[in-house]
mmCIF file as gemmi writes it, N, C-alpha and C atoms, coordinates in Angstrom:
data_model
loop_
_atom_site.group_PDB
_atom_site.id
_atom_site.type_symbol
_atom_site.label_atom_id
_atom_site.label_alt_id
_atom_site.label_comp_id
_atom_site.label_asym_id
_atom_site.label_entity_id
_atom_site.label_seq_id
_atom_site.pdbx_PDB_ins_code
_atom_site.Cartn_x
_atom_site.Cartn_y
_atom_site.Cartn_z
_atom_site.occupancy
_atom_site.B_iso_or_equiv
_atom_site.pdbx_formal_charge
_atom_site.auth_seq_id
_atom_site.auth_asym_id
_atom_site.pdbx_PDB_model_num
ATOM 1 N N . UNK Axp A 1 ? 0.845 -1.16 0.031 1 0 ? 1 A 1
ATOM 2 C CA . UNK Axp A 1 ? -0.006 0.044 -0.015 1 0 ? 1 A 1
ATOM 3 C C . UNK Axp A 1 ? 0.885 1.245 -0.015 1 0 ? 1 A 1
ATOM 4 N N . UNK Axp A 2 ? 1.949 1.234 0.673 1 0 ? 2 A 1
ATOM 5 C CA . UNK Axp A 2 ? 2.805 2.458 0.799 1 0 ? 2 A 1
ATOM 6 C C . UNK Axp A 2 ? 4.053 2.333 0.05 1 0 ? 2 A 1
ATOM 7 N N . UNK Axp A 3 ? 4.124 1.505 -0.985 1 0 ? 3 A 1
ATOM 8 C CA . UNK Axp A 3 ? 5.398 1.241 -1.672 1 0 ? 3 A 1
ATOM 9 C C . UNK Axp A 3 ? 5.804 2.451 -2.61 1 0 ? 3 A 1
ATOM 10 N N . UNK Axp A 4 ? 5.007 3.514 -2.64 1 0 ? 4 A 1
ATOM 11 C CA . UNK Axp A 4 ? 5.459 4.678 -3.415 1 0 ? 4 A 1
ATOM 12 C C . UNK Axp A 4 ? 6.311 5.584 -2.538 1 0 ? 4 A 1
ATOM 13 N N . UNK Axp A 5 ? 6.457 5.312 -1.275 1 0 ? 5 A 1
ATOM 14 C CA . UNK Axp A 5 ? 7.314 6.12 -0.388 1 0 ? 5 A 1
ATOM 15 C C . UNK Axp A 5 ? 8.735 5.643 -0.439 1 0 ? 5 A 1
ATOM 16 N N . UNK Axp A 6 ? 9.624 6.63 -0.391 1 0 ? 6 A 1
ATOM 17 C CA . UNK Axp A 6 ? 11.083 6.213 -0.336 1 0 ? 6 A 1
ATOM 18 C C . UNK Axp A 6 ? 11.337 5.309 0.927 1 0 ? 6 A 1
ATOM 19 N N . UNK Axp A 7 ? 12.337 4.499 0.833 1 0 ? 7 A 1
ATOM 20 C CA . UNK Axp A 7 ? 12.679 3.622 1.939 1 0 ? 7 A 1
ATOM 21 C C . UNK Axp A 7 ? 12.923 4.336 3.247 1 0 ? 7 A 1
ATOM 22 N N . UNK Axp A 8 ? 13.629 5.471 3.211 1 0 ? 8 A 1
ATOM 23 C CA . UNK Axp A 8 ? 13.939 6.159 4.474 1 0 ? 8 A 1
ATOM 24 C C . UNK Axp A 8 ? 12.717 6.699 5.124 1 0 ? 8 A 1
ATOM 25 N N . UNK Axp A 9 ? 11.72 7.119 4.298 1 0 ? 9 A 1
ATOM 26 C CA . UNK Axp A 9 ? 10.473 7.587 4.878 1 0 ? 9 A 1
ATOM 27 C C . UNK Axp A 9 ? 9.685 6.395 5.518 1 0 ? 9 A 1
ATOM 28 N N . UNK Axp A 10 ? 9.665 5.292 4.815 1 0 ? 10 A 1
ATOM 29 C CA . UNK Axp A 10 ? 8.957 4.14 5.258 1 0 ? 10 A 1
ATOM 30 C C . UNK Axp A 10 ? 9.515 3.561 6.572 1 0 ? 10 A 1
ATOM 31 N N . UNK Axp A 11 ? 10.867 3.525 6.665 1 0 ? 11 A 1
ATOM 32 C CA . UNK Axp A 11 ? 11.498 3.036 7.848 1 0 ? 11 A 1
ATOM 33 C C . UNK Axp A 11 ? 11.101 3.866 9.091 1 0 ? 11 A 1
ATOM 34 N N . UNK Axp A 12 ? 10.895 5.156 8.872 1 0 ? 12 A 1
ATOM 35 C CA . UNK Axp A 12 ? 10.649 6.032 9.98 1 0 ? 12 A 1
ATOM 36 C C . UNK Axp A 12 ? 9.175 6.143 10.301 1 0 ? 12 A 1
ATOM 37 N N . UNK Axp A 13 ? 8.255 6.149 9.242 1 0 ? 13 A 1
ATOM 38 C CA . UNK Axp A 13 ? 6.875 6.482 9.461 1 0 ? 13 A 1
ATOM 39 C C . UNK Axp A 13 ? 5.862 5.441 9.014 1 0 ? 13 A 1
ATOM 40 N N . UNK Axp A 14 ? 6.263 4.322 8.552 1 0 ? 14 A 1
ATOM 41 C CA . UNK Axp A 14 ? 5.243 3.39 8.058 1 0 ? 14 A 1
ATOM 42 C C . UNK Axp A 14 ? 4.264 2.905 9.013 1 0 ? 14 A 1
ATOM 43 N N . UNK Axp A 15 ? 4.621 2.824 10.234 1 0 ? 15 A 1
ATOM 44 C CA . UNK Axp A 15 ? 3.621 2.463 11.275 1 0 ? 15 A 1
ATOM 45 C C . UNK Axp A 15 ? 2.495 3.522 11.466 1 0 ? 15 A 1
ATOM 46 N N . UNK Axp A 16 ? 2.669 4.702 10.876 1 0 ? 16 A 1
ATOM 47 C CA . UNK Axp A 16 ? 1.716 5.747 10.995 1 0 ? 16 A 1
ATOM 48 C C . UNK Axp A 16 ? 0.824 5.882 9.711 1 0 ? 16 A 1
ATOM 49 N N . UNK Axp A 17 ? 1.107 4.983 8.731 1 0 ? 17 A 1
ATOM 50 C CA . UNK Axp A 17 ? 0.317 5.063 7.484 1 0 ? 17 A 1
ATOM 51 C C . UNK Axp A 17 ? -0.659 3.951 7.4 1 0 ? 17 A 1
ATOM 52 N N . UNK Axp A 18 ? -1.445 3.715 8.499 1 0 ? 18 A 1
ATOM 53 C CA . UNK Axp A 18 ? -2.454 2.701 8.542 1 0 ? 18 A 1
ATOM 54 C C . UNK Axp A 18 ? -3.816 3.326 8.277 1 0 ? 18 A 1
ATOM 55 N N . UNK Axp A 19 ? -4.559 2.867 7.323 1 0 ? 19 A 1
ATOM 56 C CA . UNK Axp A 19 ? -5.886 3.451 7.093 1 0 ? 19 A 1
ATOM 57 C C . UNK Axp A 19 ? -6.698 3.49 8.33 1 0 ? 19 A 1
ATOM 58 N N . UNK Axp A 20 ? -7.363 4.595 8.61 1 0 ? 20 A 1
ATOM 59 C CA . UNK Axp A 20 ? -8.213 4.699 9.802 1 0 ? 20 A 1
ATOM 60 C C . UNK Axp A 20 ? -9.336 3.767 9.854 1 0 ? 20 A 1
ATOM 61 N N . UNK Axp A 21 ? -9.822 3.388 8.622 1 0 ? 21 A 1
ATOM 62 C CA . UNK Axp A 21 ? -10.968 2.486 8.559 1 0 ? 21 A 1
ATOM 63 C C . UNK Axp A 21 ? -10.561 1.14 9.153 1 0 ? 21 A 1
ATOM 64 N N . UNK Axp A 22 ? -9.297 0.791 9.162 1 0 ? 22 A 1
ATOM 65 C CA . UNK Axp A 22 ? -8.867 -0.505 9.784 1 0 ? 22 A 1
ATOM 66 C C . UNK Axp A 22 ? -9.084 -0.487 11.263 1 0 ? 22 A 1
ATOM 67 N N . UNK Axp A 23 ? -9.134 0.663 11.932 1 0 ? 23 A 1
ATOM 68 C CA . UNK Axp A 23 ? -9.476 0.783 13.327 1 0 ? 23 A 1
ATOM 69 C C . UNK Axp A 23 ? -11.008 0.741 13.59 1 0 ? 23 A 1
ATOM 70 N N . UNK Axp A 24 ? -11.773 0.991 12.55 1 0 ? 24 A 1
ATOM 71 C CA . UNK Axp A 24 ? -13.198 1.157 12.669 1 0 ? 24 A 1
ATOM 72 C C . UNK Axp A 24 ? -13.968 -0.046 12.264 1 0 ? 24 A 1
ATOM 73 N N . UNK Axp A 25 ? -13.451 -0.815 11.268 1 0 ? 25 A 1
ATOM 74 C CA . UNK Axp A 25 ? -14.166 -1.938 10.731 1 0 ? 25 A 1
ATOM 75 C C . UNK Axp A 25 ? -13.487 -3.263 10.99 1 0 ? 25 A 1
ATOM 76 N N . UNK Axp A 26 ? -14.184 -4.314 11.187 1 0 ? 26 A 1
ATOM 77 C CA . UNK Axp A 26 ? -13.62 -5.649 11.284 1 0 ? 26 A 1
ATOM 78 C C . UNK Axp A 26 ? -13.258 -6.164 9.874 1 0 ? 26 A 1
ATOM 79 N N . UNK Axp A 27 ? -12.515 -7.285 9.871 1 0 ? 27 A 1
ATOM 80 C CA . UNK Axp A 27 ? -12.097 -7.842 8.606 1 0 ? 27 A 1
ATOM 81 C C . UNK Axp A 27 ? -13.33 -8.221 7.694 1 0 ? 27 A 1
ATOM 82 N N . UNK Axp A 28 ? -14.399 -8.585 8.297 1 0 ? 28 A 1
ATOM 83 C CA . UNK Axp A 28 ? -15.548 -8.956 7.55 1 0 ? 28 A 1
ATOM 84 C C . UNK Axp A 28 ? -16.392 -7.725 7.09 1 0 ? 28 A 1
ATOM 85 N N . UNK Axp A 29 ? -15.932 -6.487 7.371 1 0 ? 29 A 1
ATOM 86 C CA . UNK Axp A 29 ? -16.594 -5.248 6.961 1 0 ? 29 A 1
ATOM 87 C C . UNK Axp A 29 ? -17.587 -4.762 7.939 1 0 ? 29 A 1
ATOM 88 N N . UNK Axp A 30 ? -17.823 -5.466 9.032 1 0 ? 30 A 1
ATOM 89 C CA . UNK Axp A 30 ? -18.745 -4.961 10.04 1 0 ? 30 A 1
ATOM 90 C C . UNK Axp A 30 ? -18.097 -3.897 10.945 1 0 ? 30 A 1
ATOM 91 N N . UNK Axp A 31 ? -18.896 -3.01 11.491 1 0 ? 31 A 1
ATOM 92 C CA . UNK Axp A 31 ? -18.391 -1.962 12.313 1 0 ? 31 A 1
ATOM 93 C C . UNK Axp A 31 ? -17.865 -2.563 13.595 1 0 ? 31 A 1
ATOM 94 N N . UNK Axp A 32 ? -16.652 -2.103 13.922 1 0 ? 32 A 1
ATOM 95 C CA . UNK Axp A 32 ? -15.956 -2.687 15.114 1 0 ? 32 A 1
ATOM 96 C C . UNK Axp A 32 ? -16.087 -1.81 16.312 1 0 ? 32 A 1
ATOM 97 N N . UNK Axp A 33 ? -16.704 -0.615 16.158 1 0 ? 33 A 1
ATOM 98 C CA . UNK Axp A 33 ? -16.881 0.355 17.218 1 0 ? 33 A 1
ATOM 99 C C . UNK Axp A 33 ? -18.315 0.756 17.329 1 0 ? 33 A 1
ATOM 100 N N . UNK Axp A 34 ? -18.682 1.335 18.469 1 0 ? 34 A 1
ATOM 101 C CA . UNK Axp A 34 ? -20.05 1.788 18.665 1 0 ? 34 A 1
ATOM 102 C C . UNK Axp A 34 ? -20.315 3.199 18.061 1 0 ? 34 A 1
ATOM 103 N N . UNK Axp A 35 ? -19.234 3.987 18.061 1 0 ? 35 A 1
ATOM 104 C CA . UNK Axp A 35 ? -19.442 5.392 17.601 1 0 ? 35 A 1
ATOM 105 C C . UNK Axp A 35 ? -18.279 5.808 16.791 1 0 ? 35 A 1
ATOM 106 N N . UNK Axp A 36 ? -18.541 6.597 15.738 1 0 ? 36 A 1
ATOM 107 C CA . UNK Axp A 36 ? -17.412 7.165 14.973 1 0 ? 36 A 1
ATOM 108 C C . UNK Axp A 36 ? -17.58 8.662 15.045 1 0 ? 36 A 1
ATOM 109 N N . UNK Axp A 37 ? -16.575 9.322 15.523 1 0 ? 37 A 1
ATOM 110 C CA . UNK Axp A 37 ? -16.529 10.79 15.645 1 0 ? 37 A 1
ATOM 111 C C . UNK Axp A 37 ? -15.698 11.313 14.505 1 0 ? 37 A 1
ATOM 112 N N . UNK Axp A 38 ? -16.127 12.376 13.86 1 0 ? 38 A 1
ATOM 113 C CA . UNK Axp A 38 ? -15.381 12.951 12.694 1 0 ? 38 A 1
ATOM 114 C C . UNK Axp A 38 ? -14.715 14.212 13.14 1 0 ? 38 A 1
ATOM 115 N N . UNK Axp A 39 ? -13.424 14.405 12.699 1 0 ? 39 A 1
ATOM 116 C CA . UNK Axp A 39 ? -12.666 15.532 13.044 1 0 ? 39 A 1
ATOM 117 C C . UNK Axp A 39 ? -13.366 16.832 12.655 1 0 ? 39 A 1
ATOM 118 N N . UNK Axp A 40 ? -13.914 16.814 11.472 1 0 ? 40 A 1
ATOM 119 C CA . UNK Axp A 40 ? -14.543 18.102 10.97 1 0 ? 40 A 1
ATOM 120 C C . UNK Axp A 40 ? -15.813 18.495 11.717 1 0 ? 40 A 1
ATOM 121 N N . UNK Axp A 41 ? -16.35 17.57 12.544 1 0 ? 41 A 1
ATOM 122 C CA . UNK Axp A 41 ? -17.536 17.922 13.358 1 0 ? 41 A 1
ATOM 123 C C . UNK Axp A 41 ? -17.341 17.357 14.776 1 0 ? 41 A 1
ATOM 124 N N . UNK Axp A 42 ? -16.097 17.358 15.218 1 0 ? 42 A 1
ATOM 125 C CA . UNK Axp A 42 ? -15.741 16.764 16.449 1 0 ? 42 A 1
ATOM 126 C C . UNK Axp A 42 ? -16.492 17.22 17.672 1 0 ? 42 A 1
ATOM 127 N N . UNK Axp A 43 ? -16.597 18.57 17.818 1 0 ? 43 A 1
ATOM 128 C CA . UNK Axp A 43 ? -17.266 19.114 18.966 1 0 ? 43 A 1
ATOM 129 C C . UNK Axp A 43 ? -18.778 18.699 19.053 1 0 ? 43 A 1
ATOM 130 N N . UNK Axp A 44 ? -19.462 18.758 17.893 1 0 ? 44 A 1
ATOM 131 C CA . UNK Axp A 44 ? -20.872 18.302 17.883 1 0 ? 44 A 1
ATOM 132 C C . UNK Axp A 44 ? -20.986 16.854 18.134 1 0 ? 44 A 1
ATOM 133 N N . UNK Axp A 45 ? -20.158 16.072 17.423 1 0 ? 45 A 1
ATOM 134 C CA . UNK Axp A 45 ? -20.172 14.609 17.556 1 0 ? 45 A 1
ATOM 135 C C . UNK Axp A 45 ? -19.897 14.196 19.045 1 0 ? 45 A 1
ATOM 136 N N . UNK Axp A 46 ? -18.932 14.826 19.645 1 0 ? 46 A 1
ATOM 137 C CA . UNK Axp A 46 ? -18.532 14.506 21.029 1 0 ? 46 A 1
ATOM 138 C C . UNK Axp A 46 ? -19.638 14.915 21.983 1 0 ? 46 A 1
ATOM 139 N N . UNK Axp A 47 ? -20.275 16.074 21.772 1 0 ? 47 A 1
ATOM 140 C CA . UNK Axp A 47 ? -21.408 16.484 22.597 1 0 ? 47 A 1
ATOM 141 C C . UNK Axp A 47 ? -22.559 15.496 22.529 1 0 ? 47 A 1
ATOM 142 N N . UNK Axp A 48 ? -22.921 15.059 21.31 1 0 ? 48 A 1
ATOM 143 C CA . UNK Axp A 48 ? -23.976 14.065 21.159 1 0 ? 48 A 1
ATOM 144 C C . UNK Axp A 48 ? -23.656 12.752 21.865 1 0 ? 48 A 1
ATOM 145 N N . UNK Axp A 49 ? -22.382 12.332 21.725 1 0 ? 49 A 1
ATOM 146 C CA . UNK Axp A 49 ? -21.922 11.104 22.429 1 0 ? 49 A 1
ATOM 147 C C . UNK Axp A 49 ? -22.045 11.186 23.924 1 0 ? 49 A 1
ATOM 148 N N . UNK Axp A 50 ? -21.589 12.325 24.452 1 0 ? 50 A 1
ATOM 149 C CA . UNK Axp A 50 ? -21.662 12.492 25.876 1 0 ? 50 A 1
ATOM 150 C C . UNK Axp A 50 ? -23.101 12.527 26.4 1 0 ? 50 A 1
ATOM 151 N N . UNK Axp A 51 ? -24.001 13.148 25.574 1 0 ? 51 A 1
ATOM 152 C CA . UNK Axp A 51 ? -25.443 13.24 25.931 1 0 ? 51 A 1
ATOM 153 C C . UNK Axp A 51 ? -26.013 11.77 25.979 1 0 ? 51 A 1
ATOM 154 N N . UNK Axp A 52 ? -25.55 10.929 25.094 1 0 ? 52 A 1
ATOM 155 C CA . UNK Axp A 52 ? -26.073 9.628 25.054 1 0 ? 52 A 1
ATOM 156 C C . UNK Axp A 52 ? -25.779 8.837 26.291 1 0 ? 52 A 1
ATOM 157 N N . UNK Axp A 53 ? -24.698 9.201 26.939 1 0 ? 53 A 1
ATOM 158 C CA . UNK Axp A 53 ? -24.237 8.492 28.163 1 0 ? 53 A 1
ATOM 159 C C . UNK Axp A 53 ? -24.431 9.365 29.414 1 0 ? 53 A 1
ATOM 160 N N . UNK Axp A 54 ? -25.314 10.324 29.281 1 0 ? 54 A 1
ATOM 161 C CA . UNK Axp A 54 ? -25.666 11.284 30.371 1 0 ? 54 A 1
ATOM 162 C C . UNK Axp A 54 ? -24.37 11.898 31.033 1 0 ? 54 A 1
ATOM 163 N N . UNK Axp A 55 ? -23.472 12.344 30.082 1 0 ? 55 A 1
ATOM 164 C CA . UNK Axp A 55 ? -22.215 12.966 30.519 1 0 ? 55 A 1
ATOM 165 C C . UNK Axp A 55 ? -22.056 14.298 29.868 1 0 ? 55 A 1
ATOM 166 N N . UNK Axp A 56 ? -23.188 14.983 29.763 1 0 ? 56 A 1
ATOM 167 C CA . UNK Axp A 56 ? -23.239 16.312 29.009 1 0 ? 56 A 1
ATOM 168 C C . UNK Axp A 56 ? -22.28 17.372 29.621 1 0 ? 56 A 1
ATOM 169 N N . UNK Axp A 57 ? -21.884 17.17 30.803 1 0 ? 57 A 1
ATOM 170 C CA . UNK Axp A 57 ? -21.014 18.163 31.498 1 0 ? 57 A 1
ATOM 171 C C . UNK Axp A 57 ? -19.541 18.073 30.935 1 0 ? 57 A 1
ATOM 172 N N . UNK Axp A 58 ? -19.22 17.038 30.201 1 0 ? 58 A 1
ATOM 173 C CA . UNK Axp A 58 ? -17.896 16.907 29.6 1 0 ? 58 A 1
ATOM 174 C C . UNK Axp A 58 ? -17.873 17.559 28.237 1 0 ? 58 A 1
ATOM 175 N N . UNK Axp A 59 ? -16.88 18.432 28.093 1 0 ? 59 A 1
ATOM 176 C CA . UNK Axp A 59 ? -16.782 19.104 26.803 1 0 ? 59 A 1
ATOM 177 C C . UNK Axp A 59 ? -15.285 19.131 26.27 1 0 ? 59 A 1
ATOM 178 N N . UNK Axp A 60 ? -15.079 19.21 25.037 1 0 ? 60 A 1
ATOM 179 C CA . UNK Axp A 60 ? -13.757 19.305 24.449 1 0 ? 60 A 1
ATOM 180 C C . UNK Axp A 60 ? -13.314 20.795 24.594 1 0 ? 60 A 1
ATOM 181 N N . UNK Axp A 61 ? -12.075 21.033 24.844 1 0 ? 61 A 1
ATOM 182 C CA . UNK Axp A 61 ? -11.564 22.396 24.841 1 0 ? 61 A 1
ATOM 183 C C . UNK Axp A 61 ? -10.689 22.561 23.589 1 0 ? 61 A 1
ATOM 184 N N . UNK Axp A 62 ? -10.808 23.673 22.976 1 0 ? 62 A 1
ATOM 185 C CA . UNK Axp A 62 ? -10.097 23.918 21.709 1 0 ? 62 A 1
ATOM 186 C C . UNK Axp A 62 ? -8.793 24.681 22.041 1 0 ? 62 A 1
ATOM 187 N N . UNK Axp A 63 ? -7.712 24.181 21.559 1 0 ? 63 A 1
ATOM 188 C CA . UNK Axp A 63 ? -6.49 24.843 21.701 1 0 ? 63 A 1
ATOM 189 C C . UNK Axp A 63 ? -5.961 25.194 20.349 1 0 ? 63 A 1
ATOM 190 N N . UNK Axp A 64 ? -5.912 26.484 20.051 1 0 ? 64 A 1
ATOM 191 C CA . UNK Axp A 64 ? -5.44 26.998 18.788 1 0 ? 64 A 1
ATOM 192 C C . UNK Axp A 64 ? -3.901 26.869 18.818 1 0 ? 64 A 1
ATOM 193 N N . UNK Axp A 65 ? -3.413 26.426 17.625 1 0 ? 65 A 1
ATOM 194 C CA . UNK Axp A 65 ? -1.991 26.382 17.432 1 0 ? 65 A 1
ATOM 195 C C . UNK Axp A 65 ? -1.612 27.264 16.276 1 0 ? 65 A 1
ATOM 196 N N . UNK Axp A 66 ? -1.179 28.488 16.587 1 0 ? 66 A 1
ATOM 197 C CA . UNK Axp A 66 ? -0.913 29.454 15.508 1 0 ? 66 A 1
ATOM 198 C C . UNK Axp A 66 ? 0.191 29.09 14.59 1 0 ? 66 A 1
ATOM 199 N N . UNK Axp A 67 ? 1.033 28.106 14.923 1 0 ? 67 A 1
ATOM 200 C CA . UNK Axp A 67 ? 2.09 27.698 14.079 1 0 ? 67 A 1
ATOM 201 C C . UNK Axp A 67 ? 1.665 26.661 12.995 1 0 ? 67 A 1
ATOM 202 N N . UNK Axp A 68 ? 0.427 26.184 13.054 1 0 ? 68 A 1
ATOM 203 C CA . UNK Axp A 68 ? -0.041 25.186 12.138 1 0 ? 68 A 1
ATOM 204 C C . UNK Axp A 68 ? -0.719 25.924 11.001 1 0 ? 68 A 1
ATOM 205 N N . UNK Axp A 69 ? -0.329 25.594 9.767 1 0 ? 69 A 1
ATOM 206 C CA . UNK Axp A 69 ? -1.008 26.226 8.625 1 0 ? 69 A 1
ATOM 207 C C . UNK Axp A 69 ? -2.283 25.438 8.319 1 0 ? 69 A 1
ATOM 208 N N . UNK Axp A 70 ? -3.331 26.107 7.914 1 0 ? 70 A 1
ATOM 209 C CA . UNK Axp A 70 ? -4.59 25.439 7.551 1 0 ? 70 A 1
ATOM 210 C C . UNK Axp A 70 ? -4.758 25.61 6.088 1 0 ? 70 A 1
ATOM 211 N N . UNK Axp A 71 ? -5.161 24.507 5.425 1 0 ? 71 A 1
ATOM 212 C CA . UNK Axp A 71 ? -5.394 24.548 4.024 1 0 ? 71 A 1
ATOM 213 C C . UNK Axp A 71 ? -6.534 23.63 3.673 1 0 ? 71 A 1
ATOM 214 N N . UNK Axp A 72 ? -7.08 23.772 2.509 1 0 ? 72 A 1
ATOM 215 C CA . UNK Axp A 72 ? -8.254 22.99 1.988 1 0 ? 72 A 1
ATOM 216 C C . UNK Axp A 72 ? -7.779 22.159 0.795 1 0 ? 72 A 1
ATOM 217 N N . UNK Axp A 73 ? -8.614 21.281 0.338 1 0 ? 73 A 1
ATOM 218 C CA . UNK Axp A 73 ? -8.269 20.544 -0.962 1 0 ? 73 A 1
ATOM 219 C C . UNK Axp A 73 ? -8.021 21.517 -2.046 1 0 ? 73 A 1
ATOM 220 N N . UNK Axp A 74 ? -8.613 22.639 -2.09 1 0 ? 74 A 1
ATOM 221 C CA . UNK Axp A 74 ? -8.398 23.616 -3.194 1 0 ? 74 A 1
ATOM 222 C C . UNK Axp A 74 ? -6.953 24.07 -3.205 1 0 ? 74 A 1
ATOM 223 N N . UNK Axp A 75 ? -6.212 24.024 -2.13 1 0 ? 75 A 1
ATOM 224 C CA . UNK Axp A 75 ? -4.871 24.437 -2.051 1 0 ? 75 A 1
ATOM 225 C C . UNK Axp A 75 ? -3.921 23.418 -2.571 1 0 ? 75 A 1
ATOM 226 N N . UNK Axp A 76 ? -4.406 22.205 -2.897 1 0 ? 76 A 1
ATOM 227 C CA . UNK Axp A 76 ? -3.525 21.132 -3.382 1 0 ? 76 A 1
ATOM 228 C C . UNK Axp A 76 ? -3.715 20.986 -4.925 1 0 ? 76 A 1
ATOM 229 N N . UNK Axp A 77 ? -2.68 20.561 -5.572 1 0 ? 77 A 1
ATOM 230 C CA . UNK Axp A 77 ? -2.74 20.298 -7.017 1 0 ? 77 A 1
ATOM 231 C C . UNK Axp A 77 ? -3.575 19.057 -7.254 1 0 ? 77 A 1
ATOM 232 N N . UNK Axp A 78 ? -4.028 18.857 -8.464 1 0 ? 78 A 1
ATOM 233 C CA . UNK Axp A 78 ? -4.768 17.709 -8.799 1 0 ? 78 A 1
ATOM 234 C C . UNK Axp A 78 ? -3.91 16.434 -8.575 1 0 ? 78 A 1
ATOM 235 N N . UNK Axp A 79 ? -2.688 16.473 -8.917 1 0 ? 79 A 1
ATOM 236 C CA . UNK Axp A 79 ? -1.775 15.35 -8.736 1 0 ? 79 A 1
ATOM 237 C C . UNK Axp A 79 ? -1.66 15.021 -7.253 1 0 ? 79 A 1
ATOM 238 N N . UNK Axp A 80 ? -1.522 16.03 -6.357 1 0 ? 80 A 1
ATOM 239 C CA . UNK Axp A 80 ? -1.393 15.769 -4.931 1 0 ? 80 A 1
ATOM 240 C C . UNK Axp A 80 ? -2.719 15.14 -4.442 1 0 ? 80 A 1
ATOM 241 N N . UNK Axp A 81 ? -3.843 15.687 -4.839 1 0 ? 81 A 1
ATOM 242 C CA . UNK Axp A 81 ? -5.146 15.112 -4.416 1 0 ? 81 A 1
ATOM 243 C C . UNK Axp A 81 ? -5.318 13.703 -4.92 1 0 ? 81 A 1
ATOM 244 N N . UNK Axp A 82 ? -4.842 13.399 -6.102 1 0 ? 82 A 1
ATOM 245 C CA . UNK Axp A 82 ? -4.88 12.017 -6.602 1 0 ? 82 A 1
ATOM 246 C C . UNK Axp A 82 ? -3.997 11.072 -5.753 1 0 ? 82 A 1
ATOM 247 N N . UNK Axp A 83 ? -2.809 11.507 -5.441 1 0 ? 83 A 1
ATOM 248 C CA . UNK Axp A 83 ? -1.974 10.711 -4.586 1 0 ? 83 A 1
ATOM 249 C C . UNK Axp A 83 ? -2.562 10.4 -3.247 1 0 ? 83 A 1
ATOM 250 N N . UNK Axp A 84 ? -3.13 11.414 -2.645 1 0 ? 84 A 1
ATOM 251 C CA . UNK Axp A 84 ? -3.772 11.273 -1.314 1 0 ? 84 A 1
ATOM 252 C C . UNK Axp A 84 ? -4.989 10.318 -1.443 1 0 ? 84 A 1
ATOM 253 N N . UNK Axp A 85 ? -5.797 10.537 -2.491 1 0 ? 85 A 1
ATOM 254 C CA . UNK Axp A 85 ? -6.987 9.71 -2.662 1 0 ? 85 A 1
ATOM 255 C C . UNK Axp A 85 ? -6.597 8.228 -2.887 1 0 ? 85 A 1
ATOM 256 N N . UNK Axp A 86 ? -5.594 8.026 -3.783 1 0 ? 86 A 1
ATOM 257 C CA . UNK Axp A 86 ? -5.157 6.615 -4.075 1 0 ? 86 A 1
ATOM 258 C C . UNK Axp A 86 ? -4.603 5.96 -2.841 1 0 ? 86 A 1
ATOM 259 N N . UNK Axp A 87 ? -3.868 6.745 -2.032 1 0 ? 87 A 1
ATOM 260 C CA . UNK Axp A 87 ? -3.332 6.173 -0.832 1 0 ? 87 A 1
ATOM 261 C C . UNK Axp A 87 ? -4.41 5.798 0.149 1 0 ? 87 A 1
ATOM 262 N N . UNK Axp A 88 ? -5.336 6.74 0.295 1 0 ? 88 A 1
ATOM 263 C CA . UNK Axp A 88 ? -6.341 6.644 1.385 1 0 ? 88 A 1
ATOM 264 C C . UNK Axp A 88 ? -7.726 6.253 0.885 1 0 ? 88 A 1
ATOM 265 N N . UNK Axp A 89 ? -7.781 5.615 -0.327 1 0 ? 89 A 1
ATOM 266 C CA . UNK Axp A 89 ? -9.052 5.254 -0.932 1 0 ? 89 A 1
ATOM 267 C C . UNK Axp A 89 ? -9.975 4.467 0.019 1 0 ? 89 A 1
ATOM 268 N N . UNK Axp A 90 ? -9.348 3.532 0.729 1 0 ? 90 A 1
ATOM 269 C CA . UNK Axp A 90 ? -10.175 2.71 1.661 1 0 ? 90 A 1
ATOM 270 C C . UNK Axp A 90 ? -10.894 3.643 2.651 1 0 ? 90 A 1
ATOM 271 N N . UNK Axp A 91 ? -10.2 4.562 3.203 1 0 ? 91 A 1
ATOM 272 C CA . UNK Axp A 91 ? -10.869 5.509 4.174 1 0 ? 91 A 1
ATOM 273 C C . UNK Axp A 91 ? -11.913 6.351 3.491 1 0 ? 91 A 1
ATOM 274 N N . UNK Axp A 92 ? -11.629 6.927 2.265 1 0 ? 92 A 1
ATOM 275 C CA . UNK Axp A 92 ? -12.588 7.679 1.562 1 0 ? 92 A 1
ATOM 276 C C . UNK Axp A 92 ? -13.885 6.944 1.368 1 0 ? 92 A 1
ATOM 277 N N . UNK Axp A 93 ? -13.696 5.712 0.879 1 0 ? 93 A 1
ATOM 278 C CA . UNK Axp A 93 ? -14.89 4.854 0.496 1 0 ? 93 A 1
ATOM 279 C C . UNK Axp A 93 ? -15.659 4.383 1.777 1 0 ? 93 A 1
ATOM 280 N N . UNK Axp A 94 ? -14.916 3.804 2.723 1 0 ? 94 A 1
ATOM 281 C CA . UNK Axp A 94 ? -15.596 3.139 3.851 1 0 ? 94 A 1
ATOM 282 C C . UNK Axp A 94 ? -16.052 4.15 4.848 1 0 ? 94 A 1
ATOM 283 N N . UNK Axp A 95 ? -15.509 5.3 4.971 1 0 ? 95 A 1
ATOM 284 C CA . UNK Axp A 95 ? -15.904 6.345 5.883 1 0 ? 95 A 1
ATOM 285 C C . UNK Axp A 95 ? -16.757 7.423 5.274 1 0 ? 95 A 1
ATOM 286 N N . UNK Axp A 96 ? -17.005 7.25 3.947 1 0 ? 96 A 1
ATOM 287 C CA . UNK Axp A 96 ? -17.946 8.178 3.294 1 0 ? 96 A 1
ATOM 288 C C . UNK Axp A 96 ? -17.42 9.603 2.997 1 0 ? 96 A 1
ATOM 289 N N . UNK Axp A 97 ? -16.152 9.742 2.792 1 0 ? 97 A 1
ATOM 290 C CA . UNK Axp A 97 ? -15.578 11.068 2.432 1 0 ? 97 A 1
ATOM 291 C C . UNK Axp A 97 ? -15.609 11.291 0.917 1 0 ? 97 A 1
ATOM 292 N N . UNK Axp A 98 ? -15.751 12.547 0.517 1 0 ? 98 A 1
ATOM 293 C CA . UNK Axp A 98 ? -15.821 12.86 -0.921 1 0 ? 98 A 1
ATOM 294 C C . UNK Axp A 98 ? -14.393 13.108 -1.371 1 0 ? 98 A 1
ATOM 295 N N . UNK Axp A 99 ? -14.224 12.738 -2.658 1 0 ? 99 A 1
ATOM 296 C CA . UNK Axp A 99 ? -12.949 13.113 -3.29 1 0 ? 99 A 1
ATOM 297 C C . UNK Axp A 99 ? -13.124 14.363 -4.096 1 0 ? 99 A 1
ATOM 298 N N . UNK Axp A 100 ? -12.234 15.297 -3.852 1 0 ? 100 A 1
ATOM 299 C CA . UNK Axp A 100 ? -12.295 16.618 -4.504 1 0 ? 100 A 1
ATOM 300 C C . UNK Axp A 100 ? -11.323 16.764 -5.621 1 0 ? 100 A 1
């Protein structure tokens, strides 16, 4: 799956290139978890989850990191978006994300 990466990158980071869907789904395709929270709606998803367990007093706190650049798919070239999509296709498809 990650054979397009140079060897030195793979030796250092390959353990971090596991599709997220592998943590969420069993080998037979069934859901392995009770709840899936999405980063793009994390606060709302977390609030709903806490409400389901009568723990509404728990909230996430947001910590801004001014050193982190924020970008959108529009900031990436078509080639870069294709590389990302082809690498993470399993996550796009199984977790219902759109390809831009």
